[in-house]
C-alpha positions as CSV (number, residue, x, y, z in Angstrom):
1,M,-23.2,-15.6,39.2
2,N,-21.5,-14.9,35.9
3,D,-18.2,-16.5,35.0
4,K,-16.1,-13.5,34.0
5,K,-13.7,-15.5,31.8
6,A,-16.5,-17.0,29.7
7,H,-17.7,-13.7,28.2
8,G,-21.4,-14.2,28.8
9,G,-24.1,-15.8,31.0
10,K,-24.5,-19.4,32.0
11,R,-27.4,-20.0,29.7
12,E,-26.8,-22.3,26.8
13,G,-25.7,-20.4,23.7
14,A,-24.9,-17.2,25.6
15,G,-21.6,-15.4,25.2
16,R,-19.3,-14.8,22.3
17,K,-19.4,-17.2,19.4
18,P,-16.1,-18.6,18.1
19,V,-14.9,-17.3,14.8
20,D,-13.8,-19.6,11.9
21,F,-10.1,-18.8,11.4
22,N,-10.4,-19.5,7.7
23,L,-12.9,-16.6,7.4
24,V,-10.4,-14.4,9.2
25,L,-7.7,-15.4,6.7
26,K,-10.0,-14.9,3.7
27,V,-11.1,-11.4,5.0
28,G,-7.5,-10.4,5.7
29,Q,-6.2,-11.6,2.3
30,A,-9.1,-9.9,0.5
31,H,-8.3,-6.6,2.3
32,S,-4.6,-6.9,1.6
33,E,-5.3,-7.5,-2.1
34,L,-7.6,-4.4,-2.3
35,E,-4.9,-2.3,-0.6
36,R,-2.3,-3.6,-3.0
37,Q,-4.5,-2.7,-6.0
38,E,-5.1,0.7,-4.5
39,Y,-1.3,1.2,-4.1
40,E,-0.6,0.1,-7.7
41,A,-3.3,2.4,-9.0
42,Q,-1.8,5.3,-7.1
43,K,1.7,4.4,-8.4
44,Y,0.5,4.2,-12.0
45,A,-1.3,7.5,-11.8
46,L,1.8,9.2,-10.2
47,L,4.3,7.8,-12.7
48,N,2.3,7.8,-15.9
49,D,-0.5,10.2,-15.7
50,E,0.9,13.1,-13.6
51,T,4.6,12.9,-14.7
52,S,6.9,11.6,-17.4
53,L,9.1,9.7,-14.8
54,Q,8.2,6.3,-16.3
55,E,9.4,7.5,-19.7
56,F,12.7,8.7,-18.3
57,F,13.1,5.4,-16.4
58,D,12.4,3.3,-19.5
59,D,14.8,5.5,-21.6
60,I,17.7,4.9,-19.3
61,N,17.0,1.2,-18.9
62,S,16.8,0.8,-22.7
63,K,20.6,1.5,-22.8
64,P,22.9,-1.6,-22.4
65,V,24.4,-1.8,-18.9
66,A,27.9,-1.5,-20.4
67,E,27.1,1.8,-22.0
68,R,25.4,3.4,-19.0
69,K,28.7,4.1,-17.4
70,D,29.8,6.2,-20.3
71,L,26.6,8.3,-20.0
72,I,27.5,9.6,-16.6
73,G,28.6,13.2,-16.9
74,S,27.6,13.5,-20.6
75,D,25.3,16.3,-21.8
76,Y,22.6,13.7,-22.3
77,H,22.9,12.6,-18.7
78,M,22.8,16.2,-17.4
79,E,19.7,17.0,-19.4
80,H,18.1,13.8,-18.3
81,S,18.8,14.5,-14.6
82,E,17.5,18.0,-14.9
83,S,14.3,16.8,-16.5
84,V,13.8,14.2,-13.7
85,N,14.5,16.9,-11.1
86,D,11.9,19.2,-12.7
87,E,9.3,16.4,-12.7
88,L,10.0,15.6,-9.0
89,K,9.7,19.3,-8.1
90,T,6.2,19.4,-9.7
91,L,5.2,16.5,-7.4
92,G,6.3,18.5,-4.4
93,Q,8.9,15.9,-3.3
94,L,11.1,17.0,-0.3
95,P,14.7,17.8,-1.2
96,D,17.5,15.4,-0.4
97,V,20.7,16.3,1.5
98,H,22.2,17.9,-1.7
99,G,19.1,20.1,-2.3
100,N,17.8,18.1,-5.2
101,S,14.4,16.6,-5.2
102,S,14.5,13.2,-3.6
103,R,14.4,10.3,-6.1
104,L,12.5,8.2,-3.5
105,I,8.9,8.9,-4.2
106,H,6.4,8.8,-1.3
107,I,3.1,7.4,-2.3
108,T,0.3,8.1,0.1
109,R,-3.1,6.5,0.4
110,P,-6.0,8.6,-0.8
111,Y,-8.2,10.1,2.0
112,G,-10.9,7.6,3.0
113,S,-9.5,4.6,1.1
114,V,-9.1,2.5,4.2
115,T,-12.7,2.9,5.1
116,R,-13.9,2.3,1.6
117,I,-11.8,-0.9,1.3
118,R,-13.1,-2.1,4.7
119,R,-16.7,-1.4,3.5
120,E,-16.1,-3.3,0.2
121,V,-14.7,-6.4,2.1
122,A,-17.6,-6.2,4.6
123,H,-20.1,-6.2,1.8
124,A,-18.4,-9.0,-0.1
125,F,-18.4,-11.3,2.9
126,G,-21.7,-10.2,4.4
127,L,-20.1,-8.8,7.6
128,S,-20.3,-5.5,9.4
129,E,-17.4,-3.1,9.1
130,M,-16.6,-3.6,12.8
131,Q,-16.3,-7.3,12.3
132,V,-13.9,-6.8,9.4
133,K,-11.9,-4.4,11.5
134,N,-11.7,-7.0,14.3
135,Y,-10.8,-9.8,11.8
136,L,-8.1,-7.6,10.3
137,Q,-6.5,-7.2,13.8
138,K,-6.5,-11.0,14.2
139,Y,-5.1,-11.5,10.7
140,R,-2.3,-9.0,11.3
141,E,-1.5,-10.6,14.6
142,F,-1.3,-14.0,12.9
143,L,1.1,-12.6,10.3
144,K,3.2,-11.0,13.0
145,D,3.4,-14.2,15.0
146,R,4.2,-16.2,11.9
147,D,7.3,-14.2,11.1
């Protein structure tokens, strides 16, 4: 008769094999790093390649903090704000409560990126995609319990 709690038969070597937790951590960290790189690439493309938002941001930050207060309400400030709003409209950002395009930009993952990243991690560690998916669940559970 099988012991239901042991996940397998009574033969020696039957049942689930224990997973090295260091492997779970390495797989989780590799996956997280690839996700971060994907996000940074998306952000860079959005701010530099598709729009001039980074230039506008750098322009305002080049002004000394003491002088920025004087800029508010000036013609330069109004022109700058209109330019930023125009750039945000081209991105299709949802309007804020005042009807202007929201200055908080939502960056989405490209379609299929999660599967592609999981496949890359599986290939790098010599695992199946399902094993990587299961290890990621354990890794996220570990991070959640740690906090």
